[in-house]
Structures are given as C-alpha cells and as structure tokens.
C-alpha positions as CSV (number, residue, x, y, z in Angstrom):
1,M,86.9,63.1,-30.3
2,K,84.5,62.4,-32.7
3,K,82.6,64.6,-34.6
4,T,79.5,64.8,-36.6
5,I,79.9,66.2,-40.5
6,K,78.2,66.2,-43.3
7,L,80.5,66.0,-46.7
8,K,78.5,66.0,-50.1
9,I,80.0,62.6,-51.8
10,D,79.5,62.7,-55.5
11,G,76.8,65.9,-55.2
12,S,74.9,63.3,-52.8
13,E,75.0,65.1,-49.1
14,V,75.8,62.0,-46.1
15,I,76.5,62.2,-42.3
16,V,79.8,61.0,-41.3
17,E,81.4,60.7,-38.2
18,A,85.3,61.7,-38.5
19,E,87.7,62.2,-35.3
20,R,91.2,63.4,-36.0
21,S,94.5,62.5,-34.5
22,G,97.3,64.0,-35.3
23,D,97.8,64.9,-38.8
24,T,95.9,61.1,-39.5
25,L,91.6,62.4,-40.0
26,T,89.1,58.7,-39.2
27,I,86.3,59.0,-41.4
28,D,83.2,56.5,-40.4
29,R,80.4,56.2,-42.9
30,G,77.7,53.7,-41.5
31,D,80.3,50.0,-41.7
32,T,83.0,51.6,-43.7
33,S,85.7,53.6,-42.3
34,Y,88.6,55.0,-44.1
35,T,91.8,56.7,-42.5
36,V,93.3,59.7,-44.3
37,E,96.3,61.7,-43.4
38,L,96.1,65.1,-43.7
39,V,98.6,66.8,-46.4
40,R,100.8,69.6,-45.8
41,D,101.9,69.8,-49.5
42,E,101.4,73.5,-51.4
43,M,99.9,71.5,-54.3
44,V,97.0,71.4,-52.8
45,R,95.3,74.4,-52.7
46,P,97.3,77.1,-54.1
47,A,96.3,80.4,-53.4
48,A,96.6,84.7,-54.4
49,P,99.6,85.1,-52.0
50,P,102.4,82.3,-52.2
51,R,101.2,78.7,-50.8
52,T,103.9,78.2,-48.0
53,A,101.4,76.8,-44.7
54,P,100.8,73.6,-44.1
55,T,97.0,72.1,-45.7
56,A,95.1,71.0,-42.7
57,A,92.2,69.4,-45.4
58,P,91.9,65.8,-46.2
59,S,93.0,64.7,-48.8
60,A,90.0,62.6,-50.4
61,P,89.8,58.6,-49.9
62,T,90.6,56.8,-53.2
63,A,87.6,54.8,-52.4
64,A,85.0,57.5,-51.8
65,P,85.8,60.8,-52.6
66,A,85.0,63.1,-49.2
67,T,85.8,66.7,-49.7
68,P,83.9,68.5,-47.4
69,A,82.8,72.1,-49.3
70,A,83.6,75.1,-47.1
71,A,80.5,77.9,-45.4
72,S,81.1,81.0,-44.7
73,T,79.5,83.9,-44.9
74,A,81.3,86.3,-42.2
75,P,83.2,89.0,-44.1
76,A,86.9,88.5,-43.8
77,P,88.7,91.6,-41.2
78,A,90.8,93.9,-43.7
79,A,94.8,92.4,-43.1
80,T,97.5,95.6,-43.2
81,S,98.7,97.0,-46.3
82,A,101.9,95.2,-46.1
83,A,100.2,92.2,-45.3
84,P,99.8,90.5,-49.0
85,S,103.1,91.2,-50.6
86,D,105.1,90.0,-47.0
87,P,107.0,87.2,-48.8
88,G,107.1,85.6,-44.6
89,G,103.4,86.0,-45.0
90,V,102.0,83.1,-43.2
91,P,98.5,82.5,-45.8
92,A,94.6,81.0,-43.8
93,P,94.8,77.0,-45.1
94,M,91.4,77.8,-45.1
95,T,87.9,79.5,-45.0
96,G,87.8,79.3,-41.5
97,T,87.1,81.2,-37.8
98,I,90.3,81.9,-35.1
99,K,89.8,80.2,-32.5
100,T,93.3,80.5,-30.4
101,V,96.3,82.6,-31.2
102,L,99.6,81.0,-30.1
103,V,102.3,82.9,-30.3
104,T,103.3,86.8,-29.5
105,V,104.9,89.6,-31.9
106,G,108.5,88.9,-31.4
107,A,108.6,84.9,-30.4
108,S,111.1,82.8,-31.9
109,V,109.1,79.6,-34.0
110,Q,110.6,76.1,-35.5
111,S,109.4,75.5,-38.5
112,G,106.1,72.9,-37.2
113,D,105.5,74.4,-34.2
114,Q,101.6,74.9,-33.9
115,I,101.3,78.9,-33.7
116,I,96.9,79.5,-34.9
117,M,94.0,76.8,-33.9
118,M,91.0,77.9,-36.6
119,E,87.9,76.5,-36.9
120,A,86.1,75.3,-39.7
121,M,83.3,73.1,-40.2
122,K,83.2,72.7,-37.1
123,M,87.1,71.1,-36.8
124,D,89.4,72.3,-35.2
125,I,92.1,73.1,-37.6
126,E,96.0,73.7,-37.0
127,V,98.0,75.9,-39.1
128,A,101.6,75.4,-38.2
129,A,105.2,77.5,-38.8
130,P,105.7,77.4,-42.1
131,R,109.4,78.1,-41.1
132,T,112.5,78.9,-38.2
133,G,112.2,81.9,-37.6
134,T,110.3,84.8,-35.2
135,V,106.6,86.0,-35.5
136,K,107.4,90.0,-36.9
137,E,103.4,91.4,-36.7
138,I,99.9,89.5,-36.4
139,Y,97.3,90.0,-38.8
140,V,94.6,89.0,-36.9
141,S,92.5,87.9,-33.5
142,T,90.7,85.7,-31.9
143,G,87.1,85.6,-33.0
144,D,87.8,86.6,-36.3
145,S,86.3,85.2,-39.7
146,V,89.1,84.8,-42.2
147,K,89.4,83.2,-46.0
148,E,91.7,81.2,-47.3
149,G,95.0,81.9,-48.7
150,Q,94.4,85.7,-46.5
151,P,97.5,86.1,-44.5
152,L,97.6,85.5,-40.6
153,L,101.0,86.4,-39.0
154,S,104.0,87.4,-40.6
155,I,107.7,85.0,-39.6
156,G,111.4,86.7,-40.9
C-alpha cells in the first residue's frame, strides 16, 4: 500500500509516495522513482545498548538523499532495571510506537522471525529477532512509545 510521507531532502521538505515490499522501499518523487533496500546493519544506527536488532530505516538513495527525521514528543516508558544491561536485549531500531508484540515470554524464535511491529513516521516497522533463542522478558506492550535503542524484549 502506498503512503504519502513528508521528507526533508537537502534542507527542503518534499512530499513523496512510498511503498514497502519486504526489505524494498520504493519512493516516488514526481516522475522519478527510487528503489532502496532496507539496511540491517549494526553500523548504521549505533545505540547506547550494543546494537543487535536489525535496522528498519531505509538507506538514502545516492541520487537524492532522503532520510526522514523521526518526530516523537511522547516520553518513553521506563524499562525494568535489568533491561539496559541485558546482553540478550533487543533495542528499538528507531523512535516510534509499539503496534503489536508478536511473541510471548517462553516463545522460541529463530533469527529473522518478526517479533514486534512498530509504527514510526506513519510507516510500519518490522522488528526481527537478531538471534535464535527463547524470549526471556518483554519490556513493552501495545501502544507504548519507545525511543531508539530502548530495550523491547530479551532473547536468551
């Protein structure tokens, strides 16, 4: 489904149509179309906790950089005291709102399994399990606002 979004490109705001299919994002700007692959790389968005979750932000096209700015003024809920130092923690890839937690404590997950659906900048962001294991704890629930890097759940 195509969505209309506002981007800031070289300091100017532009309205574009964007459509996501798996890890591919197609951005239409007037009569020009850009196709970008979503990057799942720890080096793209380092966060306070060690980066282990896939990044759901689109990489910028080389012809015209298009990096949406995250805008959220809602405070993030407090995580449990064990969450930030949890080596199995899965951090939020960006600031947004939890739409659905797709796993429960005790569930077995495989690396790449979709575990949480977030919404950021009016786009759905799939959070995938960065490793195979068992869900030990879940720190968020549907409707929670989260900040980039905030622990979402723990996989052991």
